[in-house]
C-alpha positions in Angstrom: 0.1 -14.9 -23.6 2.5 -14.4 -20.9 4.3 -10.8 -21.0 6.3 -11.5 -17.8 8.4 -14.5 -17.0 9.2 -15.2 -13.3 11.9 -17.3 -11.8 12.4 -18.1 -8.1 16.1 -18.9 -7.0 16.8 -19.5 -3.4 13.9 -17.4 -2.3 14.9 -14.6 -4.7 12.3 -14.0 -7.6 13.6 -12.7 -10.8 11.3 -11.3 -13.3 11.7 -10.1 -16.8 9.5 -9.4 -19.9 8.9 -12.2 -22.1 10.2 -10.4 -25.2 13.4 -9.3 -23.6 13.8 -12.9 -22.6 13.6 -14.3 -26.0 15.2 -11.5 -27.9 18.3 -12.0 -25.9 17.9 -15.8 -26.2 17.6 -15.5 -29.9 20.8 -13.1 -30.3 22.7 -15.7 -28.1 21.6 -18.7 -29.9 22.1 -17.2 -33.3 25.6 -16.1 -32.3 26.8 -19.6 -31.0 25.2 -21.8 -33.6 26.5 -19.5 -36.4 30.0 -19.5 -34.8 30.0 -23.3 -34.6 28.7 -23.9 -38.2 31.1 -21.4 -39.6 34.0 -23.1 -37.8 33.0 -26.6 -39.0 32.9 -25.0 -42.4 36.5 -24.2 -42.1 36.4 -20.6 -41.0 38.3 -19.3 -37.9 35.9 -19.1 -35.1 37.2 -16.2 -33.2 37.1 -13.9 -36.1 33.7 -15.3 -37.1 32.8 -14.4 -33.4 34.3 -11.0 -34.2 31.8 -10.5 -37.1 28.7 -12.1 -35.5 28.8 -9.7 -32.2 28.7 -6.6 -34.0 26.1 -7.7 -36.3 24.0 -9.0 -33.3 24.4 -5.3 -31.9 23.3 -3.8 -35.1 20.0 -5.7 -34.9 18.2 -3.6 -32.3 19.6 -0.3 -33.7 18.5 -1.1 -37.3 15.0 -2.2 -36.1 14.7 1.1 -34.0 15.8 3.1 -37.0 13.6 1.4 -39.3 10.7 1.7 -36.5 11.3 5.6 -36.4 11.2 6.1 -40.2 8.1 4.5 -40.5 6.3 6.2 -37.6 8.0 9.7 -37.7 5.1 11.5 -35.9 5.5 9.3 -33.0 9.2 9.8 -32.6 8.8 13.6 -33.2 6.3 13.7 -30.3 8.7 11.8 -28.0 12.5 11.7 -29.3 13.5 9.9 -26.6 12.0 6.7 -27.8 14.8 6.9 -30.4 17.4 5.9 -27.8 15.3 4.3 -25.1 16.8 0.8 -23.9 13.6 -1.0 -23.5 13.2 -3.8 -26.1 10.0 -2.2 -27.7 9.3 -0.3 -30.8 11.3 -2.4 -33.3 11.1 -3.3 -37.0 12.6 -6.7 -37.3 13.5 -6.3 -41.0 15.3 -3.0 -40.3 17.5 -4.8 -37.9 18.3 -7.7 -40.5 19.2 -5.2 -43.1 21.6 -3.2 -40.9 23.1 -6.4 -39.5 23.7 -7.5 -43.0 25.5 -4.2 -43.7 27.6 -4.2 -40.6 28.7 -7.9 -41.7 30.0 -6.8 -45.0 32.1 -4.2 -43.3 33.4 -6.7 -40.2 34.1 -9.1 -42.9 36.3 -7.1 -44.8 38.1 -5.7 -41.8 38.7 -9.3 -40.3 39.4 -11.0 -43.7 36.6 -13.5 -43.4 34.9 -14.9 -46.6 31.6 -13.0 -46.5 29.8 -15.3 -48.7 30.8 -18.6 -46.7 29.9 -16.9 -43.4 26.6 -15.8 -44.7 25.8 -19.3 -45.8 27.0 -20.6 -42.3 24.5 -18.1 -40.5 21.5 -18.9 -42.6 20.3 -21.9 -40.9 20.6 -20.2 -37.3 18.8 -17.0 -38.5 15.6 -18.9 -38.8 15.9 -20.4 -35.2 16.7 -16.9 -33.9 13.6 -15.5 -35.8 11.5 -18.3 -34.5 12.6 -17.2 -30.8 12.0 -13.8 -31.3 8.4 -14.4 -32.5 7.8 -16.7 -29.6 8.6 -13.6 -27.6 6.2 -11.5 -29.7 3.4 -14.0 -29.0 4.0 -14.0 -25.4 3.9 -10.3 -25.2 0.8 -10.1 -27.3 2.3 -7.8 -29.9 2.6 -8.2 -33.6 -0.9 -9.9 -33.8 -3.3 -10.8 -36.7 -6.6 -9.9 -38.1 -9.7 -11.3 -36.8 -10.5 -14.7 -38.2 -12.4 -17.9 -37.3 -10.0 -20.5 -38.4 -9.5 -23.6 -36.0 -6.1 -22.4 -35.2 -6.9 -18.8 -34.2 -6.0 -17.6 -30.8 -7.7 -15.1 -28.5 -5.7 -12.8 -26.5 -7.0 -11.8 -23.0 -9.0 -8.8 -22.2 -6.7 -5.6 -22.0 -4.3 -6.9 -24.4 -3.1 -5.0 -27.4 -5.1 -7.3 -29.8 -8.3 -6.6 -27.5 -7.6 -2.7 -27.4 -7.1 -2.6 -31.2 -10.5 -4.4 -31.6 -12.2 -2.3 -29.3 -10.8 1.1 -30.7 -11.5 -0.2 -34.4 -15.2 -1.3 -33.4 -14.3 -5.0 -34.4 -15.3 -6.0 -31.2 -18.8 -4.4 -31.2 -20.7 -7.6 -32.0 -19.1 -9.7 -29.3 -20.1 -7.3 -26.6 -16.7 -5.8 -26.0 -15.1 -9.5 -25.6 -11.8 -10.3 -27.2 -12.1 -11.8 -30.9 -9.9 -14.7 -32.2 -7.1 -13.6 -34.5 -4.5 -15.0 -36.8 -1.5 -16.0 -34.8 0.9 -14.1 -37.1 3.7 -14.3 -34.7 3.5 -18.2 -34.5 3.1 -18.2 -38.4 6.4 -16.4 -38.8 8.0 -18.7 -36.2 7.2 -21.7 -38.1 8.6 -20.0 -41.5 11.9 -19.3 -39.7 12.3 -22.8 -38.8 11.3 -24.2 -42.4 13.7 -21.7 -43.8 16.5 -23.0 -41.5 15.7 -26.6 -42.5 15.8 -25.4 -46.3 19.2 -23.8 -45.7 20.6 -26.7 -44.0 19.6 -29.0 -46.9 21.1 -26.6 -49.4 24.4 -26.7 -47.4 24.1 -30.5 -47.1 23.8 -30.6 -51.0 27.2 -28.5 -51.3 25.7 -26.0 -53.6 27.7 -22.8 -55.0 28.5 -20.9 -52.0 25.8 -18.0 -51.1 23.1 -20.2 -52.4 21.8 -21.0 -48.8 21.7 -17.2 -47.6 20.2 -16.3 -50.7 17.5 -18.6 -50.6 16.9 -18.2 -47.1 16.6 -14.3 -47.6 14.3 -14.9 -50.5 12.1 -17.4 -48.5 11.8 -15.2 -45.5 11.0 -12.0 -47.6 8.3 -13.9 -49.4 6.8 -15.2 -46.4 6.9 -11.8 -44.8 4.9 -10.4 -47.9 2.3 -13.1 -47.4 2.1 -12.6 -43.8 1.7 -9.0 -44.0 -1.8 -9.8 -45.4 -3.0 -11.4 -42.0 -1.2 -8.9 -39.7 -2.8 -5.6 -38.3 -0.7 -2.7 -39.6 0.7 -0.3 -36.9 -1.8 2.5 -36.1 1.2 5.0 -35.7 2.5 4.3 -39.4 3.5 7.7 -41.3 4.3 5.6 -44.4 2.1 4.1 -47.2 0.6 0.7 -46.5 2.7 -0.5 -49.4 6.0 0.4 -48.0 6.6 -2.9 -46.3 5.2 -5.0 -49.1 7.3 -3.2 -51.6 10.5 -3.6 -49.3 9.7 -7.5 -49.1 9.2 -7.7 -52.8 12.4 -6.0 -53.7 14.6 -8.1 -51.5 12.6 -11.2 -52.8 13.6 -10.2 -56.4 17.1 -9.4 -55.5 17.6 -12.8 -54.1 15.9 -14.8 -56.9 17.7 -12.7 -59.6 21.1 -13.3 -58.0 20.2 -16.8 -57.6 19.1 -17.3 -61.3 22.3 -15.3 -62.5 24.5 -17.4 -60.5 23.0 -20.6 -62.0 23.2 -19.0 -65.6 26.5 -20.8 -66.6 25.0 -24.2 -65.6 21.9 -23.4 -67.6 23.8 -22.3 -70.7 26.2 -25.6 -70.4 23.0 -27.8 -70.2 21.3 -26.1 -73.1 24.8 -26.5 -75.2 24.6 -30.3 -74.2 20.9 -30.6 -75.4 21.8 -28.8 -78.7 24.8 -31.1 -79.5 22.8 -34.1 -78.9 20.4 -33.0 -81.6 
């Protein structure tokens, strides 16, 4: 855990939060790589950049709105949290959903093939998610439940994980010392990279346009559904504990259903071939 990054240049020390650094790095990497991949797949680079920039700007907005919608009491007590410029109080899934909606509008306005651009961006999304989750790990947020697995991590005294354990009584038997927890941030970082690899593999196989993005969306939603089991839920949530699992399941099922329906003509043709061979 290293919540603050410091760099000395010519006697001048520059410091910033780890989460802010990795958040910005994730946005820059996703935009840059997404534009390059899209251009190599035959899309105009400038217009793709014109789509990806507002999409990137929509991520923190959507993430903050989702956070506010699920933590109403917290934001009613302090409404200024809604427009605070510090990069905290985010729900990543809300950012991705709003960015998708903005992308649909931007592609229509700039006359960009939406499905082709979505496929081009799919491999870069996982890299961006991985970078953001490394930032979460360094900041000590989004931590997991207590466990005794070999790869469990122990955050230092005074960290969010430690304070949660003290308040919940989980650290009583350890005499107040921090307990090891699931590194749920790193789980998600690895899942993002795996999703990127799968999306690249699908693109290389020249499958039907949209398959890579739909597969990535299903994969990531499915993983979030599983990772939710190991992650500590926010104490200030004002929605049901089933809100996020239902949301993840809905996106997973929508992506899976779309993939199946898109493959239906192929399945039907194969069935007809087997029928004729009989």
